[in-house]
TITI-86207 format. One record per atom (N, C-alpha, C): x, y, z; residue in three letters. Coordinates in pm, whole numbers, padded with zeros to 5 digits, always signed. Each point is the difference from the previous one (the first is absolute). Layout:
N
XYZALA/...
//
This chain:
114
-05331-06351-03485MET/-00097+00106+00010MET/-00046+00021+00144MET/-00020-00110+00072LEU/-00045+00010+00138LEU/+00105+00069+00085LEU/+00127-00034-00019LEU/+00106+00063+00078LEU/+00010+00149-00030LEU/-00017+00039-00126ILE/+00003+00141-00036ILE/-00116+00073+00065ILE/-00119-00059-00005TRP/-00116+00063+00062TRP/+00020+00014+00151TRP/+00051-00104+00064LEU/+00023+00007+00144LEU/+00104+00105+00035LEU/+00106+00009-00082PHE/+00103+00100+00025PHE/-00056+00141-00013PHE/-00079+00024-00105LEU/-00058+00133-00019LEU/-00103+00031+00106LEU/-00075-00100+00041ARG/-00105+00021+00101ARG/+00061+00035+00136ARG/+00111-00063+00034TYR/+00061+00020+00130TYR/+00136+00066-00009TYR/+00018+00089-00096SER/+00130+00064-00018SER/+00034+00094+00115SER/-00100+00043+00076HIS/+00029+00086+00115HIS/+00082-00073+00106HIS/-00007-00132+00000ILE/+00079-00077+00094ILE/+00148+00015-00031ILE/+00030+00011-00129PHE/+00139+00010-00042PHE/+00052+00143+00002PHE/-00081+00095+00044CYS/+00040+00139+00017CYS/+00044+00061-00134CYS/-00077-00023-00105LEU/+00038+00054-00130LEU/-00045+00144-00017LEU/-00116+00034+00053SER/-00050+00134-00024SER/-00028+00078+00128SER/+00012-00059+00115THR/-00040+00068+00123THR/+00116+00046+00086THR/+00124-00028-00038CYS/+00113+00046+00079CYS/+00022+00148-00028CYS/-00005+00082+00103ASN/+00016+00142-00021ASN/+00117+00058+00079ASN/+00084-00084+00055ALA/+00117+00049+00072ALA/+00116+00017-00098ALA/+00106+00065+00046LYS/+00117+00020-00085LYS/+00070-00132-00023LYS/+00056-00016-00119ILE/+00058-00128-00039ILE/+00126-00032+00079ILE/+00080+00095+00035GLY/+00126-00030+00065GLY/-00009-00017+00150GLY/-00112+00017+00059SER/-00009-00002+00146SER/-00005-00143+00054SER/+00040-00014+00125THR/+00001-00131+00066THR/-00141-00049+00022THR/-00093+00090+00032ALA/-00139-00039+00023ALA/-00060-00060-00127ALA/+00032+00058-00113THR/-00052-00052-00125THR/+00059-00136-00032THR/+00128-00017+00027GLU/+00062-00130-00025GLU/-00064-00107+00087GLU/-00027+00034+00126LEU/-00066-00096+00088LEU/-00142-00028-00046LEU/-00071+00105-00043ALA/-00137-00019-00047ALA/-00003-00085-00126ALA/+00094+00022-00090MET/+00005-00079-00123MET/+00034-00145+00032MET/+00090-00021+00097LYS/+00034-00137+00039LYS/-00121-00069+00061LYS/-00074+00073+00083GLU/-00121-00056+00059GLU/-00103-00032-00107GLU/-00015+00089-00097GLN/-00095-00025-00108GLN/+00042-00122-00083GLN/+00129-00013-00024LEU/+00049-00115-00075LEU/-00024-00129+00076LEU/+00028+00001+00130LEU/-00024-00121+00080LEU/-00149-00032+00008LEU/-00082+00104+00010ARG/-00145-00022+00004ARG/-00048-00058-00132ARG/+00054+00051-00111GLY/-00036-00055-00131GLY/+00044-00144-00016GLY/+00120-00031+00049LEU/+00051-00137-00006LEU/-00089-00092+00084LEU/-00037+00045+00117ASN/-00087-00081+00086ASN/-00137-00021-00064ASN/-00052+00104-00068TRP/-00129-00011-00068TRP/+00009-00103-00113TRP/+00109+00004-00075LEU/+00022-00096-00107LEU/+00011-00142+00056LEU/+00066-00014+00113LEU/+00013-00132+00062LEU/-00135-00053+00049LEU/-00085+00089+00047VAL/-00135-00043+00043VAL/-00079-00051-00120VAL/+00006+00073-00112LEU/-00068-00046-00121LEU/+00056-00135-00046LEU/+00130-00012+00003ASP/+00064-00124-00041ASP/-00036-00115+00093ASP/-00010+00029+00130PHE/-00040-00102+00096PHE/-00139-00054-00032PHE/-00093+00090-00033PHE/-00135-00047-00031PHE/-00005-00075-00132PHE/+00086+00034-00096LEU/+00010-00078-00123LEU/+00049-00141+00031LEU/+00102-00011+00083VAL/+00054-00132+00037VAL/-00105-00078+00080VAL/-00070+00066+00089LEU/-00104-00066+00079LEU/-00114-00049-00089LEU/-00041+00082-00096ALA/-00107-00041-00092ALA/+00045-00116-00088ALA/+00126+00001-00043SER/+00049-00111-00082SER/+00005-00129+00080SER/+00036+00010+00128PHE/+00000-00119+00085PHE/-00142-00052+00019PHE/-00095+00090+00021GLY/-00140-00040+00012GLY/-00050-00068-00125GLY/+00037+00055-00117TRP/-00038-00060-00127TRP/+00059-00140-00012TRP/+00126-00016+00039LEU/+00064-00132-00007LEU/-00074-00101+00088LEU/-00035+00040+00121VAL/-00070-00091+00091VAL/-00135-00041-00057VAL/-00075+00097-00051VAL/-00131-00029-00058VAL/+00014-00089-00123VAL/+00100+00028-00084ALA/+00020-00081-00122ALA/+00041-00143+00033ALA/+00084-00017+00102VAL/+00041-00136+00038VAL/-00118-00076+00060VAL/-00079+00065+00082ILE/-00120-00065+00055ILE/-00097-00035-00112ILE/-00016+00093-00094GLY/-00087-00029-00115GLY/+00050-00116-00083GLY/+00131-00010-00014ARG/+00056-00111-00078ARG/-00027-00134+00070ARG/+00001-00001+00132SER/-00028-00125+00070SER/-00145-00045-00019SER/-00088+00096-00035PHE/-00140-00034-00031PHE/-00025-00005-00150PHE/+00107-00003-00079ALA/-00006-00006-00147ALA/-00067+00124-00059ALA/+00020+00116+00062LEU/-00049+00127-00052LEU/+00118+00082-00051LEU/-00019+00062-00116ASP/+00105+00085-00055ASP/-00019+00143+00053ASP/+00080+00038+00098LEU/-00009+00135+00057LEU/+00123+00084-00032LEU/+00070-00036-00105GLY/+00110+00084-00047GLY/+00137-00038+00052GLY/+00020-00126+00033LEU/+00131-00042+00050LEU/+00106+00009-00110LEU/-00035-00038-00123ARG/+00096+00012-00110ARG/+00034+00146-00028ARG/-00098+00087+00007LEU/+00025+00143-00018LEU/+00090+00053+00112LEU/-00026-00046+00123TRP/+00083+00042+00112TRP/+00145-00044-00022TRP/+00019-00124-00045TYR/+00135-00049-00029TYR/+00067+00081-00111TYR/-00077+00039-00099SER/+00058+00078-00109SER/+00037+00142+00044SER/-00065+00051+00103LEU/+00031+00133+00053LEU/+00105-00002+00110LEU/+00046-00117+00040TRP/+00096-00010+00109TRP/+00130+00073-00031TRP/+00062-00031-00114ASP/+00128+00064-00034ASP/-00012+00149-00033ASP/-00094+00041-00085PRO/+00000+00142-00036PRO/-00065+00093+00103PRO/-00084-00050+00090LEU/-00072+00090+00090LEU/+00023-00028+00148LEU/-00025-00121+00043PHE/+00001-00028+00142PHE/+00140-00009+00059PHE/+00092-00061-00071LEU/+00138-00011+00050LEU/+00066+00137+00014LEU/-00011+00090-00099PRO/+00054+00135+00021PRO/-00071+00077+00112PRO/-00130-00023+00016ALA/-00073+00069+00107ALA/+00050-00045+00137ALA/+00025-00128+00015ILE/+00052-00051+00127ILE/+00142+00052+00023ILE/+00081+00002-00106SER/+00136+00052+00013SER/+00001+00148+00035SER/-00089+00076-00063LEU/-00011+00143+00032LEU/-00043+00021+00144LEU/-00092-00082+00047LEU/-00046+00010+00138LEU/+00113-00027+00098LEU/+00076-00105-00022ILE/+00110-00034+00090ILE/+00109+00106-00007ILE/+00040+00037-00122GLY/+00104+00102-00015GLY/-00041+00136+00054GLY/-00124+00039-00023GLY/-00048+00127+00051GLY/-00011+00002+00152GLY/-00040-00111+00057ALA/-00007-00006+00145ALA/+00139+00010+00062ALA/+00097-00067-00061ILE/+00138+00010+00050ILE/+00052+00141-00018ILE/-00023+00060-00117LEU/+00045+00137-00026LEU/-00066+00100+00095LEU/-00127-00016+00024SER/-00071+00089+00092SER/+00054-00013+00142SER/+00027-00122+00043GLY/+00055-00020+00133GLY/+00139+00059+00015GLY/+00084-00020-00101VAL/+00137+00055+00005VAL/-00004+00152-00003VAL/-00088+00058-00083ALA/-00011+00146-00007ALA/-00047+00058+00134ALA/-00096-00066+00064GLY/-00045+00046+00130GLY/+00108-00011+00106GLY/+00078-00108-00004TRP/+00108-00019+00096TRP/+00107+00107-00020TRP/+00037+00026-00125ILE/+00100+00104-00028ILE/-00052+00136+00042ILE/-00126+00027-00026SER/-00060+00128+00039SER/+00005+00019+00151SER/-00031-00104+00075ARG/+00005+00011+00146ARG/+00143+00022+00049ARG/+00094-00071-00060LYS/+00141+00017+00040LYS/+00050+00140-00032LYS/-00037+00054-00116LEU/+00043+00135-00036LEU/-00064+00105+00089LEU/-00125-00021+00040SER/-00065+00097+00088SER/+00064+00000+00138SER/+00051-00115+00045VAL/+00070-00005+00129VAL/+00130+00081-00008VAL/+00070-00011-00112PHE/+00124+00076-00017PHE/-00026+00149-00012PHE/-00109+00039-00064ARG/-00033+00143-00015ARG/-00042+00062+00133ARG/-00080-00076+00075ASP/-00055+00055+00124ASP/+00101-00001+00114ASP/+00089-00090-00001GLY/+00080+00002+00116GLY/+00125-00067+00002GLY/
//
């Protein structure tokens, strides 16, 4: 539900309703590519903060366990496989994909310009 709400709230980033150029033009293709990369980067930022918050939770839970306080370490362990591991994998894969896409974009612009 949260992802759907975020997508609907920030759908202008993905250029769903605000693109008014012709579909076949080069400018539109570049604008759509930029919108897609911007959306991917936005998703990676959200994912980064999820991974950062999970790491903070782990640190607090481990410190709490050393003081014999239950701060959700078992819950954190139970969420490792279904939530945190895919989030870390998405972050790494998205960062690599974003870097490769930017590198290819720069190389293609060099060929177009000169």
